[in-house]
C-alpha positions as CSV (number, residue, x, y, z in Angstrom):
1,X,23.0,24.4,43.5
2,X,25.7,23.0,41.2
3,X,26.5,20.5,44.0
4,X,22.8,19.5,44.4
5,X,22.4,19.2,40.6
6,X,25.5,17.0,40.4
7,X,24.2,14.8,43.2
8,X,20.8,14.2,41.7
9,X,22.1,13.8,38.1
10,X,24.8,11.4,39.2
11,X,22.3,9.3,41.3
12,X,19.8,9.2,38.5
13,X,22.4,8.3,35.8
14,X,23.7,5.4,37.8
15,X,20.2,4.1,38.6
16,X,19.1,4.4,34.9
17,X,22.3,2.7,33.7
18,X,21.7,-0.2,36.1
19,X,18.0,-0.6,35.0
20,X,19.0,-0.4,31.3
21,X,21.6,-3.1,31.6
22,X,19.2,-5.3,33.5
23,X,16.5,-4.9,30.9
24,X,18.9,-5.4,27.9
25,X,20.3,-8.6,29.5
26,X,16.8,-9.9,30.0
27,X,15.6,-9.1,26.5
28,X,18.9,-10.5,25.0
29,X,18.3,-13.7,26.9
30,X,14.8,-14.1,25.5
31,X,16.0,-13.3,22.0
32,X,18.8,-15.9,22.3
33,X,16.3,-18.5,23.5
34,X,14.1,-17.7,20.4
35,X,17.0,-18.0,18.0
36,X,18.4,-21.3,19.4
37,X,15.7,-23.2,17.5
38,X,17.0,-21.9,14.2
39,X,20.7,-22.6,14.9
40,X,21.9,-25.4,12.6
41,X,19.4,-24.8,9.8
42,X,20.5,-23.4,6.5
43,X,24.1,-22.9,7.8
44,X,22.7,-20.6,10.5
45,X,25.4,-20.8,13.3
46,X,25.4,-19.8,16.9
47,X,27.7,-16.9,16.0
48,X,25.1,-15.7,13.5
49,X,22.4,-15.9,16.1
50,X,24.4,-13.9,18.6
51,X,25.2,-11.3,16.0
52,X,21.5,-11.1,15.1
53,X,20.6,-10.6,18.8
54,X,23.3,-8.0,19.2
55,X,21.9,-6.0,16.3
56,X,18.5,-6.0,18.0
57,X,19.8,-4.4,21.2
58,X,19.7,-0.8,19.9
59,X,16.0,-1.2,19.1
60,X,15.4,-2.6,22.5
61,X,17.3,0.2,24.1
62,X,15.2,2.7,22.2
63,X,12.0,1.1,23.4
64,X,13.2,0.7,27.0
65,X,15.0,4.0,27.6
66,X,12.0,6.1,28.7
67,X,10.7,3.5,31.2
68,X,14.2,2.9,32.5
69,X,14.4,6.7,33.1
70,X,11.2,6.5,35.0
71,X,12.3,3.5,37.2
72,X,15.7,5.0,37.9
73,X,14.3,8.5,38.7
74,X,11.5,7.1,40.9
75,X,14.0,5.0,42.8
76,X,16.4,7.9,43.4
77,X,13.7,10.3,44.4
78,X,11.9,7.8,46.7
79,X,15.2,6.8,48.3
80,X,16.1,10.5,48.9
81,X,12.7,11.0,50.5
82,X,13.0,7.8,52.7
83,X,16.4,8.8,54.0
84,X,15.2,12.4,54.7
85,X,17.9,13.7,52.3
86,X,15.3,15.4,50.1
87,X,13.9,17.2,53.2
88,X,17.4,18.6,53.8
89,X,17.6,19.6,50.1
90,X,14.3,21.4,50.5
91,X,15.4,23.3,53.6
92,X,18.5,24.3,51.6
93,X,16.3,26.2,49.2
94,X,15.4,23.7,46.5
95,X,11.7,24.2,45.9
96,X,9.4,22.3,43.5
97,X,10.2,24.5,40.6
98,X,14.0,24.2,41.0
99,X,13.7,20.4,41.6
100,X,11.6,20.0,38.4
101,X,14.1,22.1,36.4
102,X,17.0,20.0,37.7
103,X,15.3,16.7,36.6
104,X,14.2,18.2,33.3
105,X,17.7,19.3,32.4
106,X,18.8,15.8,32.8
107,X,15.7,14.6,30.9
108,X,16.7,16.7,27.9
109,X,20.0,14.7,27.7
110,X,17.9,11.5,27.6
111,X,15.7,13.1,25.0
112,X,18.7,13.7,22.7
113,X,20.1,10.2,23.4
114,X,16.7,8.5,22.7
115,X,16.3,10.5,19.4
116,X,19.8,9.6,18.3
117,X,19.4,5.9,19.0
118,X,15.9,5.7,17.5
119,X,16.7,7.8,14.4
120,X,20.3,6.7,13.5
121,X,21.5,3.6,15.4
122,X,18.4,1.4,15.7
123,X,17.2,1.7,12.1
124,X,20.6,0.8,10.7
125,X,21.1,-2.0,13.2
126,X,17.5,-3.3,12.5
127,X,18.0,-3.3,8.8
128,X,21.3,-5.1,9.1
129,X,19.6,-7.7,11.4
130,X,16.8,-8.2,8.8
131,X,19.3,-8.6,6.0
132,X,21.4,-11.0,8.1
133,X,18.3,-13.1,8.8
134,X,17.2,-13.0,5.2
135,X,20.5,-14.6,4.1
136,X,19.4,-17.8,5.9
137,X,15.5,-17.6,6.1
138,X,14.8,-16.1,2.7
139,X,13.9,-12.6,1.3
140,X,12.2,-9.7,3.0
141,X,8.5,-9.7,2.2
142,X,5.1,-8.5,3.5
143,X,2.6,-11.3,3.6
144,X,1.7,-13.3,0.4
145,X,0.8,-10.3,-1.8
146,X,3.9,-8.2,-1.2
147,X,3.8,-4.4,-1.1
148,X,2.0,-1.9,-3.3
149,X,3.4,1.4,-4.4
150,X,1.8,4.1,-6.4
151,X,3.4,6.8,-8.6
152,X,2.1,9.5,-10.9
153,X,3.9,10.0,-14.3
154,X,2.4,13.0,-15.9
155,X,-1.1,12.3,-16.9
156,X,-0.7,8.6,-16.2
157,X,-0.6,6.8,-12.9
158,X,1.3,3.6,-12.1
159,X,0.6,0.9,-9.5
160,X,3.6,-1.3,-8.7
161,X,3.6,-4.5,-6.7
162,X,6.8,-5.9,-5.3
163,X,6.7,-9.4,-3.9
164,X,9.9,-9.5,-2.0
165,X,13.4,-7.9,-1.7
166,X,16.6,-9.8,-1.3
167,X,19.5,-8.8,1.0
168,X,21.5,-7.6,-2.0
169,X,18.8,-5.2,-3.0
170,X,17.3,-7.4,-5.8
171,X,13.5,-7.2,-6.0
172,X,11.4,-10.1,-7.3
173,X,7.8,-10.9,-8.4
174,X,7.3,-7.4,-9.9
175,X,4.0,-6.3,-11.4
176,X,3.5,-2.8,-13.0
177,X,0.1,-1.5,-14.0
178,X,-0.1,1.8,-15.9
179,X,-3.4,3.8,-16.2
180,X,-4.2,6.8,-18.3
181,X,-6.0,10.0,-17.1
182,X,-9.4,8.2,-17.5
183,X,-8.2,5.3,-15.3
184,X,-8.1,3.0,-18.3
185,X,-5.4,0.3,-18.2
186,X,-2.6,1.2,-20.7
187,X,-0.1,-1.5,-20.0
188,X,0.6,-4.4,-17.7
189,X,4.2,-5.6,-17.0
190,X,5.4,-8.6,-15.1
191,X,9.1,-9.3,-14.3
192,X,10.7,-12.1,-12.4
193,X,13.5,-10.0,-10.9
194,X,14.8,-6.5,-11.0
195,X,17.6,-4.1,-9.7
196,X,17.7,-0.4,-9.1
197,X,19.7,1.4,-11.8
198,X,21.3,4.5,-10.2
199,X,17.9,5.6,-8.7
200,X,16.6,6.7,-12.1
201,X,15.1,3.4,-13.4
202,X,14.5,-0.2,-12.6
203,X,16.4,-2.8,-14.7
204,X,13.9,-5.7,-15.0
205,X,14.7,-9.2,-16.2
206,X,12.5,-11.9,-17.7
207,X,9.8,-9.4,-18.6
208,X,6.3,-10.1,-19.9
209,X,4.7,-6.9,-21.2
210,X,1.2,-6.3,-22.5
211,X,0.1,-3.0,-24.0
212,X,-3.5,-1.9,-24.6
213,X,-3.9,0.6,-27.5
214,X,-7.1,2.7,-27.8
215,X,-9.8,1.2,-30.0
216,X,-9.6,2.1,-33.7
217,X,-12.4,3.1,-36.0
218,X,-13.5,-0.5,-36.1
219,X,-14.0,-0.5,-32.3
220,X,-11.5,-3.3,-31.7
221,X,-9.1,-3.0,-28.8
222,X,-5.5,-3.5,-29.9
223,X,-3.4,-5.7,-27.6
224,X,0.4,-6.1,-28.0
225,X,2.3,-8.7,-26.1
226,X,6.1,-8.8,-25.7
227,X,8.6,-11.1,-24.0
228,X,11.8,-9.4,-23.2
229,X,14.9,-10.8,-21.5
230,X,15.6,-7.3,-20.1
231,X,13.8,-4.0,-19.9
232,X,14.7,-0.6,-18.4
233,X,11.7,1.1,-16.7
234,X,12.2,4.8,-15.9
235,X,10.8,5.7,-12.5
236,X,11.5,7.9,-9.5
237,X,10.8,5.0,-7.1
238,X,14.0,4.4,-5.2
239,X,15.3,1.5,-3.1
240,X,14.5,3.3,0.1
241,X,10.9,3.8,-0.9
242,X,10.5,0.1,-1.7
243,X,12.2,-0.8,1.6
244,X,9.9,1.6,3.4
245,X,6.9,-0.2,2.0
246,X,8.3,-3.6,3.0
247,X,9.7,-2.7,6.5
248,X,7.8,-1.8,9.6
249,X,7.3,2.0,9.8
250,X,8.2,2.1,13.5
251,X,11.8,1.0,12.6
252,X,12.3,3.7,10.0
253,X,14.2,7.0,10.3
254,X,12.2,10.1,10.9
255,X,13.5,11.6,7.6
256,X,12.7,8.5,5.7
257,X,9.1,8.5,7.1
258,X,8.7,12.1,6.1
259,X,9.9,11.5,2.6
260,X,7.7,8.4,2.2
261,X,4.7,10.4,3.5
262,X,5.3,13.1,0.9
263,X,5.5,10.4,-1.8
264,X,2.2,8.9,-0.6
265,X,0.5,12.3,-0.5
266,X,1.8,13.3,-4.0
267,X,0.2,10.1,-5.3
268,X,-3.1,10.6,-3.5
269,X,-2.6,7.6,-1.2
270,X,-3.6,7.2,2.4
271,X,-0.7,8.1,4.7
272,X,-2.5,8.1,8.0
273,X,-0.6,5.2,9.5
274,X,2.8,6.6,8.5
275,X,1.8,10.1,9.7
276,X,0.9,8.8,13.1
277,X,4.1,6.8,13.3
278,X,6.1,9.9,12.2
279,X,4.6,12.1,15.0
280,X,5.1,9.3,17.5
281,X,8.8,9.2,16.6
282,X,8.9,13.0,17.1
283,X,7.1,12.9,20.5
284,X,8.5,9.6,21.8
285,X,11.9,11.0,22.9
286,X,10.0,13.7,24.8
287,X,8.4,11.0,26.9
288,X,11.7,11.0,28.9
289,X,10.7,14.4,30.1
290,X,7.2,13.1,31.0
291,X,8.9,10.2,32.9
292,X,11.0,12.7,34.9
293,X,7.8,14.7,35.8
294,X,6.1,11.5,36.9
295,X,9.0,10.7,39.2
296,X,9.2,14.0,41.0
297,X,6.0,13.6,43.1
298,X,7.6,10.6,44.8
299,X,10.1,12.8,46.5
300,X,7.2,14.5,48.4
301,X,5.8,11.2,49.8
302,X,6.5,10.1,53.3
303,X,7.9,6.6,53.3
304,X,7.8,4.1,56.1
305,X,10.2,1.3,56.5
306,X,9.6,-1.3,53.9
307,X,6.9,0.5,51.8
308,X,9.3,2.2,49.3
309,X,9.2,-0.9,47.1
310,X,5.4,-0.6,46.8
311,X,5.6,3.0,45.7
312,X,8.3,2.2,43.1
313,X,6.2,-0.6,41.8
314,X,3.2,1.8,41.5
315,X,5.3,4.2,39.6
316,X,6.5,1.5,37.2
317,X,2.9,0.5,36.6
318,X,2.1,4.1,35.8
319,X,4.9,4.1,33.3
320,X,3.7,0.9,31.7
321,X,0.1,2.3,31.5
322,X,1.6,5.3,29.6
323,X,3.0,3.1,26.9
324,X,-0.2,1.0,26.7
325,X,-2.2,4.2,26.3
326,X,0.3,5.4,23.7
327,X,-0.3,2.2,21.6
328,X,-4.1,2.2,22.1
329,X,-4.5,5.9,21.1
330,X,-2.3,5.2,18.1
331,X,-4.5,2.4,16.9
332,X,-7.7,4.4,17.6
333,X,-6.3,7.4,15.8
334,X,-5.5,5.3,12.7
335,X,-9.0,3.7,12.7
336,X,-10.9,6.9,13.3
337,X,-8.7,9.2,11.1
338,X,-7.8,11.5,14.0
339,X,-5.3,14.3,13.6
340,X,-1.9,12.5,13.5
341,X,0.1,15.0,15.6
342,X,-2.7,15.2,18.2
343,X,-3.0,11.4,18.3
344,X,0.7,11.1,19.0
345,X,0.8,13.9,21.6
346,X,-2.3,13.0,23.6
347,X,-0.7,10.4,26.0
348,X,2.2,12.7,26.8
349,X,-0.2,15.7,27.4
350,X,-2.4,13.6,29.7
351,X,0.4,12.2,31.8
352,X,2.1,15.6,32.0
353,X,-1.1,17.1,33.4
354,X,-1.4,14.2,35.9
355,X,2.2,14.7,37.0
356,X,1.8,18.5,37.5
357,X,-1.5,18.0,39.4
358,X,0.0,15.3,41.6
359,X,3.0,17.5,42.4
360,X,0.8,20.6,43.1
361,X,-1.4,18.5,45.4
362,X,1.5,17.0,47.3
363,X,3.3,20.4,47.8
364,X,0.1,22.1,48.9
365,X,-0.8,19.3,51.3
366,X,2.6,19.6,53.0
């Protein structure tokens, strides 16, 4: 069985590598075409554009790897069936269970590879790409209102708005609103820029601070206004939390997502979107196993001359439908407040069931 396992693993690895290189070349070409329009503006050179496109490749690889596994595995299994090689393997004692185990053992390696790329390589490369682009196009921002972050400080709660974040970590257009236990506004602070001071405070510059004191015996509200060139605001909000609120959650590390979700829950904020994305990142590498299971039934089909391409195309469409369902269920779960882990796992469970039923039906039919 070691010889059979090496045969199947080697064929699938070569096919997957070929598909991955083809897809990456195609996506890199599209990215380069998109970037050519920006070359020459704000000292943005062709070398910068190529560097930016290169930094996007790990994210493309993370997105494409499961479907490349599906295409490569389908092609190998269909070709083995068309050449009657799989029939010989079956007569040699390789039943459906052993064939499935052989493919899943290779699928586990792809799971580890997908997780490593998605959790370590792609986030770092994507952040470097955004910082590179921000040097020429401006700061990192989310829409016109920026990003809102909430923090509890004892009996008080604080709502912070950050307009944008520069490549060097400087934040700008900062607004801080502090409320007491009765949700009454205690202070409002505006700052033009700020930097993170060793993760324990923000060092704000050009500060306009307004404090609202409780009404005295005369019933008048006391308001104190200050203009400060510099002000140190103690806070546990770190640079990674601000970056998490400004960056897309699907490009964050799993650990960063978990920490940000914990922060949102601790401050009684809605974390549904980030929870779904967290569980999707947990289950997404496992989709390589689902793709392997989808490919195995093709080894039990009888191919006539010329129709193998049609079966492979059908398998590719099945893989595309899996990713479409994954996105649709994610949006529906976010809108309807479904259980996050179940929302992320549903597409994999559905297609795993379909794969096992198809395999069982084909084996029994033959």
